[in-house]
N, C-alpha and C positions, 0 to 999 in steps of 0.2 A: 707533669700532666700526662706522661706517657706510661703505657703498660696496663695490664689487665686489672691491677689492684691499686691504680693511682686515683687520687693523690694520697690517700691515707697511708698506704704501705710505704710510699716514698718518704713521707714526713717521719714516720716511725723509724725507718731505717736510718735516715739522716740524724734523728735524735740519738739513736744508739751509737752512731759514729761519733757524734759530738761528745758524748759521755765517755767513750773509750779513748778518743784522741783529742785532748783539750787544745792541742796546737792548731786544730783545723778551724777555719772560718767558713761556715757553710751558708750558702745563699740558696733559697728555694725559689724557683722562677715559675710563674704560672698565673692563671686567672685569679683575680682578687676574690671573687665571690666564692670560689671553691677552695682556694689554697690558704689565703691569709688567715682565716679563723683557726685553721689547724696549726699554722706556724706560730702564731702569737701565743699559743698555749705551751710551746716547747722552749725551754731555755737553751741558749746557744745557737739558735737558728735565726736567720734574717730572711725577710720576704722581699722579692723583687717582682713587680707586676709585668705581665705580658698579656695583651688583650686577645691574642689568637692562639689556637691550638691546631697542630697538624695531626689529623686523625690517622689511624693505622692503615686504612684502606685508600688513602689519597695517593696520587701520583707524586713521588718524592720530589723530583726536581721542580716540577710545576708549583707544588705547594710551597717549597722553600722560596721560590721567586715571588709568588703572589702574596704570601703571608709574612710580610717583613717583621711584624711584631709578634710572631709565634714564639712560644717558649724556647723551642729549639734554636731559632735564629738569635734570640736575645742571649742565650748561653754562649753560642759561638762568638758573637760580637764581644761579649765580656772578656773572653780569652784573647781575642785578637787585639783588643784595646788595652790589655794589661790589667783589667779589673779582677780577673780570676786566672789561676794557673792551670785549671783543668775543669772540665764539665762532664757530667754523667747523665745519661738518659736511658730509660727503658722503653722509649717510644718507637715510632716508625724508624727502623734501622736504615732504610734507604734515605730518609730525610736527614737523619743524623750524618750519614755519609755525605750527602749533597751539601748540607750546611757547612760541614767541616771543610769540604773542598772549595766551595764558593767563597766563604768568608775567611777561613783561616789559611787556606791554600796548602800546597804540597811542599815538602822539603825539596830543595833544588836537586834535580837528578832522579827523583822518584817518579816513575811513570804512573803507577797505580798504588794507592794505599791498600793495605791488607788488614783483615780482621782475624785475630787469632783467639784460641780458647785453650785453657789449661785442661788437660785430660789426665785421669789417674792411670798409673801403671803399677806393676807388681812391686817395684822398688821406689816409688815416689810419684812423679808426674812428668808429663811432657807438654810441649807447646805445639799446638796444631793450627796451621794456617795455610790457606785462606779458608774461612768457614762461611763465606757468603758475600764479601764485599764486591767480588768480581765474578760474575757468572761465566763470562767468556774471557779467557786469559791467553796471552801469548807467552812463548818461552822466556822472553826477557823479563816478564813480570814475575814468573816463578823464581828466577834466579835472584831477583831483588827481594822476594819474599824470604828466601833462604838466608840472605844476609841480615835482613831486619829481624827475623825470628831468632837468629843466632845472637844478636845483640840483646834481645829481650831475655833469652834464657840465661845469658851471662850476667846481665845486670839485675834482673828481678828474681831469677831462680837460682842464682849463684852457682852456675856451672862454669868451671874455669875454661874448658874447651868443649863447648856443646857439640854433641854428635848430631849431624843434620842428615835426615833421611828423606827420600822422595817416595810418596805413596804410590804403589803400583800393585799389579796382580801377580807379581813374582819377583824374586830376589835378583834374577839375572838382569844385566844391563839392557838386554834386548827386549825385555818384557814391557807391556803397556801399549797405549795408543801412540800416535805420532807425536803428540805434545809431550808425553812422558819420556819417550825415547830421546827427543830433542833436548829436553831439560837435563836429563841424565848426562848426555854427552857434554853439554855446556858446563855443568858442574864438575865433571871429571877433568875437563880441559882447563877451565878458567875459574875454578872455585877458590881463588886466592883468599887466604884468611879463614876459610871454612874447613871444618872437620867433617867432610862429606863421607858418609858411610854407605852410600848407594841406595838402591831401592828397598823399601820397607813394605811388607805385606800388612793388611789390616790386623791380622792376629798378632803381629810383632809390635804394633803400636802400643798395645796394652802390656806386652811383655817387657817393654822398656828398652827396645833395641836402639832407640834414638831419643835425644832430648828435644829435638825440633823435627816435626814432620810437615812436609810441604805438599800441598795439593792445589789444584785449581779450585776456584770458589764454588763451582757447581758441585763437584765431587765432595769437597770438604763440607759443604752445608748438608748434603744428604747424609754423609757419614756421621756427622756429629749429632744430627737429629735422630738417626737410627740408633746410635749408642744411648742417647738419653731415653728414648722410648723403650728400648730393651731393658734398661735398668728399672724404669718405672713398672714395666710389665712383670718382671721377676718379683719385685718386692710386693706388688699388689697381689700376686698369686700366693706368695708366702703368707701374707696377712689373712688371706681367705682360707687357705688349705690347712695350715698348721692348727688353728683352733677348732677344726671341724670334728675332731675326735678327742676323747678324754686323754689318751696317751699323747696326742699332739699338743694339747693344752699344757700338759706337764713338761713335755720336751721344749715347748715354746718358751716357757719361763726360764729354762736352763740356758737356751741359746740366745735369749734376748740381748744380753750385753754385747755378745759377739756380732749379732746382726746389726745392732746400732752402730758399732764401730765401722763395719763394712759400709753401711749406708752413709755415714759421715764422709768416708773416703771417696765415694763416688757421687756424692750429692752436688749437682751443678751449682746450687746456691752457695756452697762454700768457696767456689772459685770466683764469685762476683761477676765482674764484667770484663770486657775485652777492649784494650786500647786500639784505636785505629792507627796502625803503624804506617808512617810515611806522611802523616799530616804535620804541618808546621805548627804544632801545639798539641795539647793533650785532650782528646775526646774519648770517653769510655762508653761503650755500648753494653748496656745491661740486658738481661733476658726479658722478653715481653711478659713472662709469667712471674717476674720477680716479686717476692714478698719482702718484708722488712729486713730479714737476714741477708737476702741476696743483695738488696740495695746497700746495706752497710758494707758488705764485702766488695761491692763495685766501687764504693767510695775509698775503701782501703787500697784497691788496685790503683786508683788515680793518685792517691797520696804517695804510694810507694814509687810509682813511675816518675812523679815530679821530684821526689827526694833523690832518685837515682839519676836524674838528668837524662832520662831515656831519649827524649827528642834530640838532644845534643849528641848523644852517642850514636844514634841512627844517622844523623847528619854527617858525622865523622866517617862512619862505615861506608855510606853511599859515596862520599867524596873520594875515598880511597879506591 
């Protein structure tokens, strides 16, 4: 029920996922009047009713507590009770976080869950966290984010020894605000099991200096939204400027295949959703603007995380 294009885009994305991965059992949760007719027309999908919806502008924690039969709460309970192995939502991200925390709980030893995002780099991709789960972070939170992000990169991105970097305004250890300097010192001294490569400047994130980039939730959220907006701005201008002259139209035809390949590499829809790392169960947050392709890829992320036993691997890493 969540997201700008729900429920039609969510059902379409789920149908695409069911067709591509027949091993999946997909349950669509939401209001019967809006969702059930769409689901019944799609093979491979099941419907589960929920009488309430948490809207995007509602206070997250209050809504989760007051709307017990919201689609978000029903999904979280299905995972808690073993009826599902993962849930995906493009709805109110604060409510997804609150429901996951209140119903599924945290992995023992995790102080705050983190939300990560895969970002493109010159030689592949990197995992960037936290991108908004924690607006105010303490140093110990970021140290745990580094460990959880390293597990994600190793298990889902297949990096044998993930390089972990700390986002800062300079490479030197003394750069950054008080929080960044404190986290740097902790990772230098107590980063057992981590391949910590030090501070990483924003330009080095896309250059591929690190496989995992750690930031506090406020900075991470601003950075990821700025990157998405910049990419959209550039491609929008290319679409408008190139066909504006005859020579531009001819040149546009020649470069179109290359532009499409670049667009695919940096398209946020291709990366799907972001698992809430540190939750005792699998909850995947999809983008609020998700279309069918983005939803399908968010389901793919959930499927891969379950297959890789990501929650168990994070539990082991935090325990160590």
